[in-house]
N, C-alpha and C positions, 0 to 999 in steps of 0.2 A: 197319953193318948193322941192320937194322928193332928199333925199340926192343920189350922182353920186355912183354907184358901180363899174362901169366899163365906163372908157373913150379910147377910138380906136383912134387914130389920124392919119390919111392919111397913112394905113398899104399898104403896096406892097411884094409880095412875087413872087420871080424867081426861076426856074429851067432851069437850060443848055440855059439860054434866052428865056426861054418860061415864060411870064406875067401870073403868075395864078390867082394873084388879084393882081389891079389895085386902088392904091389909094381910101382906102375903110375905112370910117369913119364913127363913130356913138358912141352913150351912151345908159346904161342902168343903171335907177335908181332903190333904193332902194325897195323892191317890186314888181318889173316891168318884167312881162315875155317877153321877145324878143324873136321872131319867125325869123329864117334867112329860105327864101326860094328862089326857084329856079331851071332850068332845069337839066339834069345829065350833071356834067362837069362844074358848071356854077362860084365853088369856095367855094360851102359851108362848105363842111367839110374843108379845108383849116384855111376858116377864124376862125373856133371854133381850129384847133390847134397852128395857132398864139396869140388869145387869151388865150388859157390855156399855153401859155408857149414852148409848143412841138417843135416848129417852131419858129426861128428868122424870124423874116421879114426882108426883103430886106430895107424896107425903111417905118418910120412910127414909131410910140411907142404903146403900150398898157399898160395902167394902171387899176391894181385892189383895190379896195379899198383903194385908194390913191397911190399906190406903183407900179413902175414897175414892171410887173411881172418877164422880163427878167433878175434881178436883184436878185431874191429869188430864195434859193436854192430849192430844190426838196421837203424838208419836208415844208417849208414855202408856199410853190407854193399849197399844198395838203390841208394846214390848211386856205388856200386862196379860192381855189376853187376846185371842183369835176369836173370829167370828164367822162363821158359815150361814149366809141366811138361807131361806126357804128357796129364791127363786131368782140364783144370780144371771146375768146376763150371757144371752146367750151370740151373741153377734160379735163377739171379741177377734179384731183381724190379727193379731199379734200370735206369733208362735205357742205354743205348750210351755216350751222351756222360760218365754219372758215372762206367761201367766205364773209358772210357779215361784219366779222369781222376786214376783212383786212383793210374796211372802220373805223377802228379808229384808225389805225398805226400810224396815225401823231402825234396824242396826248400821243403814250405812253411814260412815264418818267415826263410828265408836273405837277408840283405842283398841279394845280386845277382839277385833270383826277385821276380816280381810276378806278379799277376795275369794282366795283357796277355801274359807271356811264359808263363806257363801255356794262356793261350786259342791263342797260336801255334801252341804245339806239341801240344796236342792237336788242333786243326783239320788241323793238316797229318799227323800221323800218323792221322785217319781220312780221309784224302783218299790218302793216299799206301797203304794196307790195302782202301780200296775200301768203306767202311763209312760214309761220312758221309751217305748218302741213309737211313741208318739211327737217325742220333744221336739221336731223340729214342725210338725203339721199345724196347720193354721187351726185353732182353737174354732171358730165360727164354723168348720166343716166338719166339725166331729160329733158323731152322733149323742145324743140326751145322756145318755151312760158314762160315754167315754170323758164328755163335757163334768161329770159330777166326779169323777175319777180326779181329773185334774183341780179340781178345786179342793176335792181332798189333801192331791199334795201340795197345794199351796198352804193350806194349813199347818201340813206336817212340817215344812218349810220355816216357818217363822216361829216354831217349836215354843210358844208361848207357854206360860206354869197354869194359865187356865185355858182350857179350849171351851167358846161357846157353836153349840153346831143345833141348826134348826133343819128339822125331818132331812139327816144327809143321803139318806138311803134311797128318798122318793123314786128317783129317776132310774135305780139299780134294779138287775134283774136278781133274783133270789140268791144265788152264788155269789154273785158280786156285793149284792147290799149285806150279806154276811159277813165277807171277806174285810168289807171295807169300815165295817162298824168294829168287829174287833183290832183293826190298826187303828182306829179312830180315837178308841176307849184310852191304848196306850199307846200316844202318838207322840211322846217325848221318852218314854221305860216308864215304871211301875208311877213314879212320883208327878205324873200331870194328872191335874184336875179335871174333869169332863162334867158339864152341865148341857144335856141336848134334849131336846124335844125329838119324840117318837111318835107316832101314828100305830105303830104295828105294838102290839100290846106284848106279844110273846117274844120280838127281839128287845125289848124293854126288861122282859121277865130275863132273860139270860145275861143279857151282857150289862145290866145295872146292878151295882150297890143296894141303892136308894131310891123310892122313886118319891115324885110328888104329884097329883092326883086333881087338876082344878079342874072348879065347875063354875060358869058364871062369874067368873074372876078371881072366885075363893079357894082358897088349898082347903079342899074337904078329907086330905088323909096323905099322910104322909111317913114313910118308915121303907121296909125293906119289901122285896117282891111279894114276899109270902103274906106280909102283911096288910099290903094294898090292892092286891091281884086276887079279891074276895068274891064271888058270886054276885051275894046280895047289893053289895055296893058299885059293882061295876054296871051291875043292870039297870038300877037305879039311875046312874050319872051320865051314862051314854043313852037311856031310854031306850033299850032292845035288851032281851030275855038274853042274856051269856051265861056260861056254863065254863066253874074254874076246875080244873083236874089235876091230879100233879103227872107232869111232864113222863114219860114213858123212861126217858134215859138220858136227861139233863138235870135232873133233881131241880128244879125250878118249876112256879108255877106253867102249866098251858091253859090258853084263854080260850074258849069253843065260841062259836054263835049256834043258837039254838033253832 
């Protein structure tokens, strides 16, 4: 049985009496890509923030790599999981290389890490995210798509065993979105666990091993893309008429609007 990297047990999250998450539970295994989907306001980003330790659940528990994420220090959290938020800052004045190097900060001063190792990770990350040619450019001068790729490189450089990604392809065109998600879903090799919020159901269908469908803070379906991406269920949850068919050449469900 695959090694469990993330174990989320009945997490709920409330703000001023409003329930944003209600008893959400799931596991993510070694090397698994878990997609979190659902309409606006379903609780997708809140799940990611609770799992990453940015928010403390009202109830329930989150374990990453066998330990409670809430008990870990900020540095320990960064070594366990990387986090790419939905709206990273656009006005960072530093060069691209420095932004990517920030992903290596958790490892500073460790006995088994040195400057040569950091440089190797940073260079590899920039090449994989296709931003090596931008390394000396000021981040703030880049287009939104280029900035998105730089943030992806930072996540790759961090090389944490669990990667938490909130809509990582939102600012990218079709070609770059597919290249980016293909890179991110295997950021450190086949043993990296990825939990990823996605709005594009067809990207989720093709790249994810497991999907979690949220609606109103509740987990309404969980399973393989073929189990979750079902015409009647999606039409009900998204409150819009949808049609799910077999993709003509990718071997996965294809979601169409009607």
